[in-house]
N, C-alpha and C positions, 0 to 999 in steps of 0.2 A: 486190150482190144478196143478199137475205136467205136464210138457210138454210131448207130445206124442213122443215116440222114433223115430228117423229118422235113420233107419237102413242103408240106402244107404250112408248117410253122415258119419256114424260111420265106415262103411266098407271102404269108400274112405280115411278116416283119418288113418285107420290101414294100408292100402296099401301105402299111402304116407310115413308113418313112416318106413315101411318095405323097401321101395325103398331107402330112405335116409340112412338107416342102411347099406344096401348092397353097396351103393356108398361109404360110409365112409370106409367100410371094404376093398373094392377094392382099394381105394386110399391108404390106409395104407399098403396093400400088395405090391402095385407098388412102394411106397416109400422105403419099406424094401428091395425090389428086387434091386432098383437102388443103395441103400446103399451097399448091398452085392457085386454088380458088381463093384462099385467104390473101395471097399476094395480089391477085387480080382485083379483088373487091374487098378491101379491108373494112368497109362500113357494114357489110352484110353480117347477119348473125351466123353462127357456126353451122350453116347448112340446113337449118330447120325449115326455112322457107316462109314460115308464118311466125311473126314476132309474138303474137298474143296466144298462139296455140289453137285458135279457132280455124276450122276448115272452110267455113262459109257455106256449107251445104245445108246447115240447119239440122236440128235434131228433133224435129216434130214427129211424133208417133203417128203413122198413117193408118192406124187401126189394123194391126197385124193379127186379128183374130181369124180363125178358120172360116167363119161365115161372112167376113167382110168382102170376099171376092165373089160371093154368090149374089146375083141380083137379076 
């Protein structure tokens, strides 16, 4: 006698395959984009945007105590 079909399991299997395919496609597109960027501007660092890692916004603590906003 054959097994009773488990539709939820089959659906989950299809969804997993679909998500995996989407992730592979996204990764491929990102790699191609990085390759095109590298070809376009070979002098630039690998997409970080900042060579020294600083953001330029400053990291000064503005007094984030609860009473700082009351005045």
